C-alpha positions, -999 to +999 in steps of 0.1 A: +000+000+000+030+023+006+042+024-030+009+037-046+008+065-020+043+074-029+034+076-067+005+098-060+026+121-039+053+122-065+028+132-093+013+158-071+046+174-062+058+174-098+026+190-110+029+220-087+053+243-107+029+248-136-002+258-116+020+279-094+036+297-123+002+303-137-010+317-104+020+340-101+014+352-137-022+360-130-012+378-098+013+401-115-010+407-145-039+416-122-017+441-104-008+457-137-044+458-149-053+474-117-027+501-124-038+511-158-076+509-150-074+531-119-097+560-119-077+593-120-106+618-122-142+622-135-159+652-150-197+651-150-220+679-164-246+690-138-274+689-164-291+656-170-308+645-202-343+659-208-353+626-223-390+617-219-388+596-251-356+578-241-338+587-274-308+602-256-304+571-234-305+549-265-280+571-284-257+571-253-258+533-250-252+529-287-223+553-285-206+536-256-210+502-271-195+514-304-165+530-287-158+499-266-160+477-297-136+500-316-111+499-287-104+462-295-089+473-328-072+507-323-060+531-296-081+561-306-115+566-322-143+591-323-179+586-334-214+601-332-246+584-323-280+599-333-289+628-356-295+665-352-302+679-317-304+643-304-268+635-315-241+626-289-205+627-300-178+608-281-143+595-283-118+574-263-080+572-263-056+547-248-020+554-237+004+548-265+023+521-246-008+498-241-014+468-263-047+465-281-059+440-256-050+463-227-067+492-245-099+472-248-097+461-211-093+497-201-120+513-222-145+485-215-145+494-178-156+530-184-193+526-194-201+512-160-181+540-144-201+565-163-234+551-149-220+548-114-202+582-111-222+605-134-256+590-144-272+601-176-259+636-180-252+657-211-214+655-210-189+633-193-151+626-191-138+596-173-100+595-170-082+562-160-045+557-158-043+540-192-072+555-211-101+580-211-135+584-227-155+615-231-188+624-247-211+654-251-245+662-267-247+683-298-241+720-290-223+715-257-197+742-252-162+726-255-133+735-233-102+750-250-075+725-260-051+737-233-076+742-204-063+726-172-087+698-161-068+681-133-034+679-116-017+656-092+015+668-075+036+645-053+038+654-016+076+649-015+097+679-024+131+674-041+161+682-019+195+692-031+205+707-064+200+696-099+164+683-098+148+712-115+173+712-143+169+675-149+132+676-149+131+705-172+155+688-196+134+657-195+102+676-203+120+695-231+132+661-245+095+650-245+084+680-265+112+675-290+108+638-292+070+632-293+060+611-323+025+602-334+013+621-304+030+600-278+064+600-259+079+581-230+115+582-219+139+594-192+166+620-188+191+609-162+169+601-132+136+616-144+110+595-162+085+614-183+054+605-204+033+627-226+004+622-250-019+642-272-054+634-283-054+615-315-070+641-337-044+669-330-020+679-356+017+677-347+019+714-344-011+716-321+002+686-301+035+704-295+017+736-284-005+716-260+024+698-245+042+731-240+012+745-222+011+713-200+048+718-191+042+754-181+012+743-160+033+715-144+061+739-134+035+764-120+013+738-103+038+713-089+070+733-083+097+710-069+075+680-063+093+647-072+063+636-093+034+651-111+006+646-135-012+674-155-042+668-176-053+694-202-083+690-224-063+677-253-031+663-238-015+652-206+020+648-192+036+632-162+070+627-146+086+609-117+120+615-101+141+585-090+171+597-071+187+562-072+181+558-110+150+551-131+141+514-125+133+490-153+096+498-160+069+479-178+053+509-196+018+493-195+018+495-157+035+528-152+022+563-153+050+587-144+039+605-113+025+572-099+058+561-084+041+542-056+021+521-080+053+512-100+071+502-069+043+480-057+040+463-091+077+457-093+077+444-058+049+419-066+068+407-097+102+404-080+086+389-049+068+363-071+099+354-089+119+351-057+092+330-041+090+308-072+127+303-071+126+292-035+097+269-043+116+253-071+145+245-048+121+230-023+104+209-050+137+196-063+147+186-027+113+170-022+116+151-055+150+138-045+137+126-011+107+109-027+130+091-052+149+078-022+117+067-005+105+050-037+138+031-040+135+020-004+099+007-010+110-011-041+138-027-022+112-042+002+094-061-027 
């Protein structure tokens, strides 16, 4: 009776690495997804639809469904649902470093957030870490392209000399290096990210980013991290005094330094734990082989 038990134990032990690797993979991916689908801010018009016939509600549902569907194919799209005064125009955009699958995951979370956070109002913007979606009814007064919508400035102030020069150089490099409306990179120990809305020309994109940089300097001062969202573009930065870490762009928004450290810690911790587990499994396998040989010697 001992030998069959030993075989079952051996099969069970040897089958552990694959499920555990899968579990670790899901854990890290989940943390990353949580990062790029975090709610940054919401803008909800105060006025609700005057909609006794339900036409606005139907047009809004059709619009959101269309935008979510398009996000499975491209990172930016705009469309209109309905006609005339009943029309609702909307668009979404994903960060330039997200995959198509991540873009879809991000955008698909927004319709429910619209209902939960705003209800059926005439204009909405929902901004997540990795994407945003906005819509407005026909005739709604638009904000200017460079109007400041939201800012986040880190509570830690840079100490010592050289920070301001490095950050400004990093932001200048972003303005000069932006391609197809998106840029991510670092200058020395400052990581920066910038993006323009997909329908902006290169010239308008550059002007928007310059306005965002000026707003950043004015709003955040010597903060070691910051995010500034204008109507048509956004920028962010993070200062890493010990050097910019290796970053998975899909999980990082510059200015969300704590999020990055947590994601990296989960990944590194998972790998370390997995390595330790493998050692333990090899030891267990060796011991079980010895036990099996012992049992076979009794036959």
